[in-house]
C-alpha positions as CSV (number, residue, x, y, z in Angstrom):
1,M,-5.0,7.5,-9.7
2,E,-4.2,5.5,-12.8
3,D,-4.1,2.1,-11.1
4,K,-7.2,2.7,-9.0
5,K,-8.7,-0.7,-9.9
6,K,-5.5,-2.5,-8.9
7,V,-5.4,-0.7,-5.5
8,L,-9.0,-1.4,-4.8
9,N,-8.6,-5.1,-5.8
10,R,-5.6,-5.4,-3.6
11,L,-7.4,-3.8,-0.7
12,S,-10.4,-6.2,-1.2
13,I,-8.0,-9.1,-1.0
14,I,-6.4,-7.8,2.1
15,E,-9.8,-7.2,3.7
16,G,-10.7,-10.9,3.0
17,Q,-7.4,-12.0,4.4
18,I,-8.0,-10.0,7.6
19,R,-11.5,-11.6,8.0
20,G,-9.8,-15.0,7.5
21,I,-7.3,-14.3,10.3
22,K,-10.1,-13.0,12.6
23,K,-11.9,-16.3,12.0
24,M,-8.8,-18.3,12.7
25,V,-8.3,-16.5,16.0
26,E,-11.9,-17.0,17.0
27,E,-11.6,-20.7,16.2
28,E,-8.3,-20.9,18.1
29,K,-6.4,-22.2,15.1
30,D,-2.7,-23.0,15.2
31,C,-0.5,-20.0,16.0
32,K,1.9,-20.8,13.2
33,A,-0.8,-20.7,10.7
34,I,-2.1,-17.4,12.0
35,I,1.4,-15.9,12.0
36,T,1.8,-17.0,8.4
37,Q,-1.4,-15.3,7.4
38,V,-0.5,-12.1,9.2
39,S,2.8,-12.1,7.5
40,A,1.1,-12.5,4.1
41,V,-1.2,-9.5,4.9
42,K,1.8,-7.4,6.0
43,S,3.5,-8.2,2.6
44,A,0.3,-7.4,0.7
45,I,-0.1,-4.0,2.5
46,E,3.5,-3.1,1.8
47,N,3.1,-4.0,-1.9
48,T,-0.1,-1.9,-2.0
49,L,1.6,1.0,-0.3
50,A,4.4,0.8,-2.9
51,L,1.9,1.0,-5.7
52,I,0.1,4.0,-4.2
53,L,3.4,5.8,-3.5
54,T,4.6,5.1,-7.0
55,E,1.4,6.4,-8.6
56,N,1.4,9.5,-6.4
57,L,5.0,10.3,-7.2
58,K,4.4,9.9,-10.9
59,Q,1.3,12.1,-10.8
60,C,3.0,14.8,-8.7
61,L,6.0,14.9,-11.1
62,Y,3.8,15.0,-14.2
63,D,1.7,17.8,-12.7
64,K,4.8,19.9,-11.8
65,I,6.4,19.4,-15.2
66,N,3.1,20.1,-17.1
67,N,2.6,23.3,-15.0
68,N,6.3,24.4,-15.4
69,Q,6.7,24.2,-11.6
70,N,9.7,23.2,-9.6
71,V,10.1,19.4,-9.6
72,D,12.1,19.6,-6.4
73,D,8.9,20.1,-4.4
74,A,7.4,16.9,-5.7
75,I,10.6,15.0,-5.0
76,Q,10.7,16.4,-1.4
77,E,7.1,15.4,-0.9
78,A,7.9,11.9,-2.1
79,I,10.8,11.6,0.2
80,E,8.6,12.7,3.1
81,M,6.0,10.1,2.2
82,L,8.6,7.3,1.9
83,T,10.1,8.3,5.3
84,K,6.7,8.0,7.0
85,T,6.4,4.4,5.7
86,M,9.6,3.2,7.2
């Protein structure tokens, strides 16, 4: 994966956010603040998923093209992955 460092960095940030939310719940912080943080994590996960899907699609297409294979298979695989994320 070309953007492996980006993905790992994003996952580390998400991990820290989750720990922060857990601490907020343990300390019985304001529900609105917790919801705001959970929403931020959700957004971060969605953005990370988009990056992973993009990289995977590019790699699949490049592999198919370089091996003179049918690109339709890679496109179908990408559609299936996108459908699972919705």
